[in-house]
N, C-alpha and C positions, 0 to 999 in steps of 0.2 A: 551540500549541494547536489549530488547523485542521488541524494534520497528524495528531495523535493522537486527536481526536475529530471526528467526523462533522460537516459543516457545520449539518446542520440539527437538531444536538441543542439549540440554539437557547435557550430561555428556562429550561432546565433548568442552565446552567452558572452557578455561584454567583458573587456579585458580588466575592468576594475573588481572582478569578480576573483581573480588571482591575487589581487591584495590583501592577504590573511588578517593583517592588523586593521584595516578598514571596515574588513566584513565583521570583526569581531566589533568593532565601535557601533556598526549598525545595525548589530543584532543586541546588543545593550539597549542602544536609544530607542529601539523599536518596542520594547515590553518593559515598562518603569519596574516591573516586579522581580526583574533580576537584581538590578542595586538594592531593593529592599529585602531581598533574602540575603544578601552580601552584607548588609548593614545588621541582621538579624543574628548573624555568627554562621550561615550556611555557607558551605565551601562550595563553590559554582565553578565547574569545569568547562569552559567553554573550547568548542573545537575538539572535544574528546567524544569518542564513541564508544559504545558497548558492545563487542562482538561476540560474546557467549555469555552463558550462563550455566553454572557447574553445580552440582549436589552431590554428596556423597554416596556411591552406588557400587555394584559390583564391578563395575568396570574402572572407578575412579575411587578406589580405596586410600589412597594417599592424600585424598581430603580429609581435613579435619572439620571444616565448616562448610556452607554453602558460599559461594564466591561468583562474582562477576567478571569477566574480562573487560579491560579497557583499554583504549589505545587515543593517542594523540599524535601528531605529526612526527614524533622523533622517538617515541617508546610505547611498547604494551605491559600491562601488570596485572596482576589479581588483586581484586577487594573483596575482601570477607565480609558477610553481613549478617545481623541477626533479624532483622526485617527490612522488605524489599517491597517498595512501593512502585509499579510498573505504568510510567505514565509516557506510553510508547506512541501514541498518537494515532493516524490512518494515513492512508495513502490513496492516491487516485486510483480508480477503477479503469483500465485501459482497453478498450475494444479496438479492433485492426478494421483498417479499410485501405483501399488504394491510394496510396500517397502518404500513408502516415509516417513513414520514416524520414519525411522532410525535415530540415530545421524549420521551426516555427511551428511544429506540433507539440504541444504539451499537456499535461493535465491541469484542470483548475486551480487546485491547489497548489502546484508548483509555481502556478502564473500569480497566485496571492502573493505565495512567498516572495517571489520576486519584484512583486509590486510595493510590498510593505516592509518585511524584514530586511531584503537585502538593496532595495530600490535600484534595480537594475535590469528591468524587463524591456528587452530590445523588440518592440514591435509598436505599431500605430494603428492597424485596424484590425480589430478582431473579431471572429466568429465563435459564439460559445454553443456548444452542443450539449444540451441538457437545460430543461427549465425550472428544476428544481431550486431549493435553496441554495445550494452552491453555485448553480449556474446564474442564478439573479445576483448575487452577493458579488460574484466575480464581476459581471457586467457593471454593478454599482461603481465599485473599486476602480475599473479600468476608466469610467467617465470621471471620475473625482480626481484622477491623475492627469487628466487631459487627453485619454486615448479615445479611439473612435471605436464604437460596436457597431458592426455593419449589421449584427442580426444575431438573436438567439433561437435555437433550431431544434425542435424536440419531435419524435415520431407521434406524440399524445396530440388530440385535438385541442387540449387546453393547456395554459400554463400550470405547473405542477406545484409551483412553490407559493410562498404567503403571498397575500393580496398587496399587502403594505410593502413588500420588496416590488413585486411587479409594476404597482401603479406610478411611483416616479419615473423609473424607465420608459414606460408607455408615453408620458407626458413630455420626454424628452426625445421622442420620436425613434425608440429603439424599436425595430421590425422584429416581429415574432413569426417564425415559419411553423405554423401548425402542420401536424401529420407529415413531416419531411424526414428524409434521411440522407445520408452522404453516399453518393455513389463514387467521388472520388476528389482528391485534393490534388491540384494541379500546381507544377513549378518544375523550376531544373533542379535546383539544390536547395532552393528553400520555397517556402508555401507562396503562392501567386495569387491562387483564388481556389474557391472549393466549389465542385457542381452539386446539388441537390436533386433530389427526385421526391415526388410527393408519395405517400403509401396511403392505401386505404385502412379501414376498421381492422383488418386481422394482418396487417403489415405487408401487405402485397402492394407491387410496384403499380403505379396509375401511369400507364404509358403516355409517352409525349409531354411529362410536364417536367423535364430537366431544366434547369436554369443555374448559371454560374453567377458567383459573388466573388468580386475582388477582395483580397485580404491578404495580409501578411502573416498572420497568427492565427491558430486554430486551438481553442481550449477544451478538452474534454470535461464536462462535468456530469459525468454519466453515475456518478455516485463514488463512495468513499468506502475502504476496504480497512478493517483493525490490523494495526501491526500485531501480530500475536509470535512472531518469530522467538523472542524471549521468554514469553509466557510458555510455548511451547518446549524451548529445550528445558526451563524451570521444571517442567513435569506437571504443570497446570492442565486440569481436563478443560475439553475444548468442545463446544457444541455449535451445530451450525445453526444460525439463527437468520433467516433472510432479513427480517426487518432490522438488525441490527450490522448489516452489512455482509454477512457470511459467518466464517468460524469466527468466534469470539469465546473467551475464557468463561467458564462459569464463576458465579461469586454470589456471596451472602449480602443482606443489608448494608453489612459495613465494608464492603468491597474487597472482603477476601477471598482468593481462589481457594481451589481445592488443596493446594498446598499451605500448611499453616505457618503462618508470618508471613505469605507474599499476597500482596495485592495489587489489584487493577484499576485504573481510574481512567476518563477522559474516553476520546474514541479509541483507544487501545482496548477499551472493555466493551466496545459495540458502537458503532456508528448511529448518533442519534440525530435527525433532521434538524433538531432545535440547537445543536451544538455550533454547527455555522454560523448562526446569527448570534447565539447567547452564550457567550464562553462562560458565563457564571455556572452553567450545567457543569462543565467540568470541573470548574474549580470547586462545586460542592462536593463533588465527589472525591476529588481530593481530599479536602476539609474532612469529609466522614472516614477516609481511612487513614488520615493522621491522627484524627483523634482515638481511632482503636489502636493504633500503634503506640501513641502517648499514654494509653489506658493500659496496654499490655506491659510496657515499661516502667509503670510505677511512677509515671510523671502527671497524671490526673487521677483523683480518686473517682470510685463507680459513680457516684451521684452526680458529680461535674460532667463527667463524660455522657452520663445518659441524657443530663439536660442538653449538651452541645449536639448529641446526635438527632434529639427530638427536633430542635431548630429546623435541622435540614431535611428531615424526612419527607416533609409535605410537596417540597419544591422539588426534590427529585424524583418523587414519584410520577408528577405532572409532565415532568422533561421525557424521563424514560419510556413513558406510554407513546411518545411519538413515534410514528413509522417512517420508512424511506418515503421519498418523493419522486424516485426516477425507477422505471422498469427497466432492469438492464436486459431481461429474457429478450424484450419487444424490441430493445435496440440492437441485439446481437441478431435476431431474426432478420429485421430490416436491412442490415448491413451484408449479411451472406446473400440474400435476395439480390441486393442492389451490387455487389463486388463480386460474387462467385466464390467458390471453395479454393481457388489459386492464391490467394491474398496471404500474405506472410502473417502469421501469429506469433511467432518468435524472431524477432529481428536479431537478437545475437547471434543464434545458430541458423537463420533463413529457413525455417521448418514453416510450409504453409500449412492452412487448415487440412486440405486434403492430405497431405502426405502426414499429417498428424493423426487423422481418423483410419488412414492406411496403413498405418504404422511402418512408414515407408524408412528405411536406414539412412543414417546421415549422407550427404551428398559425397562428402570426401570417398565412402565405399563404393562411388557409383560403379568404378571398372572393376569390383572386386568380384571374383567368380562365386565367391560365398554368400551371394545376397538371399537374404532369408525372405520368406513367403508368409511371415506371422500377420495376420491381420486380426481385427478387435473380434470378430466372431470366435477364433481359435482363444483368444486370451479371457474371453468371457466364460470360456468352459471351467476354468479355476476360480470363477467369483468375479465382482466388479473389477471394471478395468481401473487399475491405480495409477495415479499420475506419475508416480515414483517410477514403474515398471516403462510407461510411455516415454518419460525422460531418457531412461537409459536406453531405449533403444530406438529413439529418434533425436534426442539432444535438446527437445523442446524445454526450455526453462534452464538450460544448464550452462547459461552464458554469462556475460559481463555484470548484467543488472541481477544476476541471481534470481530470475523469475518474475521479479516485480511487476514486469510490463505484461506478461503474459498468462500467470500462475491462474487467475481466476477464468480468462477466455479458454484456456485450455481444458478447465474442469466443465465449463460450459459446455463445449462442443462435446466432449465425452460424454456427459448427461443427456445432450440431444443423441449422439449417434447411438447410443446403449437404450435410449427409452426409459432412462431412471431418472429421478429427481435429484438436484444439486447435493441434497442432503446424503443421498447414496454413493455419490463418489468421494472417495476416502481423500482425506487431507494431505496434499503431497508434505514430506518430511522437511525439516530445517536442520541444518547443520553447522557447526561454527567455522569459521568465522561467518556472521551473517552480514557483514558488512565487508565490502572488497577492502584488503588491507596489502601493502607492500610487503613481500617476504622481509625485506630488513626490517622492520617494524615488529612481526612476530617471531623474528629468529631471537631476541632478547629473552624469549619465553624458554628457560632450560629444564631439563627434568630435575626432581629432587633426588638425591643421593640414594634414597631407598627404591626409587623407581629403578635408577641408573643399574643399581647392583642386581636387579632380578630382571634387566631387559630380555635378556635371552630366552626366559620361559614365555614371554608373551609369543614367542614363534618356536615352542618346543617341538611340534610335529615336523617343521623344517630342518632344525637344527638337530635334530634326532636321525634325520634321514643322511643330512648332507655334513655331520660332524666328521 
């Protein structure tokens, strides 16, 4: 749930979500392929996360084979593998505005999960930000489940998604607020309304055009971002591909990454606009990787594997040619103009946009006499501003959500403040565990005897001085 719904959705989550057994039942009911996989002999582990990926290397010589770290509600353990297919999906791109911390603001994909997989969306009247396929599909599902869609908002003057998705919504009277952005979301503890303002063709604000729409839920359909944490930890080469949602793993025609035996499929390989409405695209990528693995393991002969791959190649080329349908940069420009630089960009640590670009120290050091004066121009003397350095200096991205809500916005603000393209802003690093885990779960992991015997050598300089 923490991955599908923003951390601060908070009190709006229904009590039924705490019923683990009920949620497992609903997950199975929501996807008929899960029982099919079990019947085929696949071991399906529900309620289990992958929190790390490890390969034998200089600092992990005790590993004999590549492995991933797994955890459920009771324990964690390591699982070795010969081949690995990463189908990690994508997450909502989140951009901030005044009031985005209120309960009732969430990503569109999180809303879709709550409406379909968990059947537990607490809301009645929605406003959707973004008119791409993701936003239109969110609105369609909401109407299908008896909710009211108070409007779809976009900085663009035209609907960005497919006409066949928009037409039924228009026929049902769903308003489209073209060339608008968010000035603020209003409410005490929960969303009560959203205030919009019109923007001109260059994302400038049009004075005197503010108006308010009553709603209890705001869905951000500003785009999806590939979940690349595990690909990064596995050592896969990543490239910045704006048309695929940002940083995505490089892969060949068979979906194999730069690491032999490791494959990536679906939104985790790069977000494709068509995947929102056509799950077959991701399924075909999964089949391509599975065929390649089966061939590598000797379960398919070369001729049969070649024939199966040929069946998939044409449809995959068509799907992967589709570009994104929402302009995140235009959205961010308009939101900064409408809300200013004092809007919080990192909710967990309370870092504002201005504090980020000014490289301000954490607020808990506010009374310290040792305040530093490091600013972006000084940092740039050593090369491109790295998000990791900004994280250490400002704590932006170092909170509960592990940067899932602010990572992309931090990079976009850095690119804008330093006058470089997004591809020139380095990818912020990932470290295990890539999922928040209780210490009591990780505590079951003990070092092998060989590591324990040489433990002091890890701290050799310290032990030599303090022996």
